[in-house]
N, C-alpha and C positions, 0 to 999 in steps of 0.2 A: 659348105654353103655357097650359093652362087646365083647370079642373075641370069636365069634361063640359059644355062650352058648348052653349047651345041653338042652335047653328049647325052645319051639317054641314061636315065637313072636305073640302077640295078636293084631289083626287089630283094635279092638275097642279102644286100647290105642296108636295106631300109632307107634308101636315099630319097630325100625330099628337099629340094633346094629352095632357099628363100629368094623370091623374085621381086619383092616389094621394097623399093629404095627407102620409103618412109619407115618401114619396120626395121631395116638394117640400121638406119640412123638412130632409131629409138633404142635398139640393143646397145649400140656404142655409148649413147648418153647414159643408159642405165648402168652399164659396167663401169663407166667413167675411168678409162685407162689413164695412168700417170706416167710421166717421163722416166721414172726409175723402176717401173714395173717389169718383172719377168713373167711372161704369160705362156701358157700351153693351151693349144686348141685341139680338141678332138674332132676329126672330120671336117677339115677346111673346104673340102669339095673343090670347086673351081676357083676359090680364092676371094670371094666377095668380102668376107670379114677380115682376112689378113690384109687386104689392101687398105682397109679403113683403120685397123688397129696397129699394124706394124710401124707406121710412121710416128705413132704417138707414144710408143713404149721403148724401153731399153732393149728388150728381146722378146720375140714371139716365135715359139717353136711349135710347129703343127705336126700332128700324127694322123696320117691318112692311110686307110686300109686298101683303097682302090688305086692300083698302080696307074690307071688311065689318067688320074688327076695330076700326075707329074707334068703333063703337057701344059697345064694352067699354072701350077705352083712353081715350076722351075723359073719362068720369066720373073715372077715376083721375087724369088730368092736372089736373082741376078740384079734386080732393080733396087731392092730395099735391103740395106745391109743388116738391119735388125731382124730380118725374117729368115727362118730356116724350116725345113720339113724333113720328115722321114716316112718311108712306106712301112707301116707296122700296124698291128692290131693293138689298140690301147689296153685291152684286157691282158695282153702279154708284155706290156711295157712297164718298166720301172724307172722312175726319175733318176738320172745320173747325179752323183754327189755334186759335181761341178755346176749343176744347174742352180743350186741353192733353193731357197724357198720361192714359190711361184703362185700365180693365180691361174685357175683352170676354167675353161669355158668350152661350150660345144652345143651344136644342134644334134642331139644324140638319137640314134635309131630307136624307134619305139620297141622293137622286139627284144632289145637287150638293155633297156633303160635301167632296170633294177640292178643288173650286173655292173653297169658302169657307175651307178651311184655307190654301190658297195665297194667297188674298186677305188673310187675317190676317197671314201671314208678310210680305206686301208692306209692311205698316204696322208691322213689329216694333219700329221705333225709337220709335214713339209708344205702344206697348202694353206695360203692365206684365206682365200675364198673360192667358191665355185659358182659359176653361172651356167645353168643348163636349160636349154630349150627342150621341153619334153611333152609327152601326152598329158592333156589336162587332168585326166582321171588319176594318173600317177602323182601329179602335183598335189591333188586333193588328199591322196593317201598319206603323203609325207607330213601334212599338218593336221591329220585326223586326231581327235582326242581319244583317250582310252574309253572304251565302252561303245564306240561306234562300229558299224559293220565293216568299214574299210580300214580300221586300225590294225596294224600288223608290224612285221619286222622292220620295214623301212620307217614307219612312224616312230618306233622306239629309237632306232639309230639316229634319225634326224633330230630328235629331241635331246639325246644324250651327247652326241658328238659335235653338234653345231647349233648355231642360231639359224633356223630355217625360215625363209620368207617366200611366200607365193606372191610374186611381184605383179604379174598381169596376164590376162587371157590373150591368146593369139589365134586368130581365125585360120582355119585350114586353107583359106583362099589366098594366103600370101605365099603358098608353096607351089612348086612345080616338080613333079606332078602333084595334083591335089590329093592329100591323104584322106582316109575315111573318117578321121577324128580331128578334133580341135586340139590346140596345144596351149602351153603356158610357159612363162619364164620364171625360174626359181633360183634363189640365191641361198647358198650355205656359207656361213661365216665361221671360221675356226679360231678367231682371235679371243674367244671367251675362255674362261677357266673350264677345263674339261674335268667333270667329276669322276671320270673313269681312269683309273691308273693303268699304266702300261702293262703291269703284271696281271691285272684283273680283266683287261680287255678281251683276250681270247676266251676266257671263261664266260664272260657276259654274252659274247656272240653265240657260244654253244648253248647257253640256257635259253636265250631268245629264240634261236632257230628250233631247238628241240620242242619248246612249248608251242610255238605256232605251227609246227608241222602236224600237230594234232590239236588244232585250236578248239574243237568241240569238246575235248576231254578236259577234266579238271587237272590241275597241276599234279595232284597226287598220282595220276595215271600217265600224263603226258611226259613228265620229266623223271619218272621213277628210275630210269636207267642211269641217271647221273646223281641221284640223291644218295649221299654217303650215310647220313644219319637222319632218317625221316622223322623219328620221334623227337629228336632234339630240335630240328627245324620247325616241326609242327607246333612246338611250344611258343614259337616266336612269329610264325607266319601261317596264314590260312591257306592250306593246300587244297581246299575245296573250291577255290576260285578258278575260273577259266582265264586263259592268257589275255583276252581282250579286256578283262576287268582290272588288269594291273597297269598302273601308270609307268612311264619309263623309269622313274626313281624307284618304284616298287621292284622292277626287274633288277635294278642295281643292288638293292637291299637283299633280295633273294639270292643273287649270285654271291654276295659277300658271305651270307649265311652258309651256303653250300660249300664254298671253298675256303671258309675261315679266313677271310681277308679283311675283316673289319678292325 
């Protein structure tokens, strides 16, 4: 993120820098950083948000895929002791044990938004909360109720793994270059009791992905490859439903039935 950096944005990394000081200030106030926070930022760009956040927290570690941004981030690292960064793809990053639990934020590229959200959910046991700036349509999908046309994999995960909040709309005109779509700011909080056990979690992901990969088919057909005892399950669950008709808790129940984890 940055205030009109004197470096051109690269389309291959989906770069759109925030140029509006009022919006940057609103993001800081919304995240509300605390002096004992350990934070991780995806894609700090030319460093507008690190300059605002790092003095307010115990530690801010940024992960930047674009090596050109070192020119902007290195001076911040030298000036502010609480700030550090590394050149890496977040999708290939794993939080080191010494980092402890942390808060995650980022102005994430539109073209890999879903992947980054799923990656964050993979580390939900280590993350206190997530604040992502993302495409507005994806934000709406995250909070979509079952039965709606945009309800899908992300909707189920967002409901089961976190308290998900669509915080506010963001105009495309606060970015440089101006993207083709508007954005929104979303918060995932992981401090609630997670109904999904660690043992069941990979099975749940398998069931949800398999069902929605053929969302027009009934469960009887879409998940038949993972049904161990269809007749037994059918006595307790309606397999004639389509995936969008199942609530997130229905998916959890179905997974428990399939893998005998109840």
